[in-house]
N, C-alpha and C positions, 0 to 999 in steps of 0.2 A: 367640407366634411359632412357626411350624412349621419345625423344623430338618430338613434333608435330609442324607443322607450325602455328597452332592456339594458341599454348602455348609456346612462345619462352623462357619464364622464369618460369618454373613450381614451383621452390622453392618460388619465389616471389608471385605467385598466391596462393600457399598453405599458406604462411604467411598472405597474405591479407585475405583469407577466414577465417583463425584462428582469426584474429583481428576483422573481422566483426562478427563472432560468439560470441566472448567475449563481444563486444559492445551490441549485441542483448540480451545476457544473463543479462548484467548489467542493460540495459534499462528495461527489463521485471521484474527484481528484484526491481528496483526503482518504477515501476508502481504498483507492488504488495504491496510494502511498503506504497505507497501513499494511496491505497485503505484501507489497514489495519489502517492507521492513521485516515482516514476519518471515518471509522467504529468505531474506539475508541472514536473519538470526539462525534459522534452521540450517542454512548452508554453513554458517560459521561453526555451529555446534557439531555438524557432521565432520567438518574438517578437523576440529579439535579431537573428536573421537578417533578419526583415522590416524592423526599424528600420534595420539597417545598409544594406539595399538602398535604403530611403527616403532616408537621409542621402546616399548616393552619388548618387542621382538628383537630389536637391536641389542638391548642390554642382555637379553637371554642368550643371544649368540655370542656376545663378547665374554660371557661368564662360563662358557663351555671350556672345560680343561682341554688343553692341546696335548 
């Protein structure tokens, strides 16, 4: 291994870079997960709104005198 004055401990720097890379990957995965969960919640709320509207319309139709 060729040591440079700017890198007195190359193994330590490689280890540090590896740790930083793993932390970045874990952070990006958690951010992606948060976005997916947010989208899932929004989708669920949209579905509830649509179902509520459907139920209201169904009840309104059922209450029409024949």
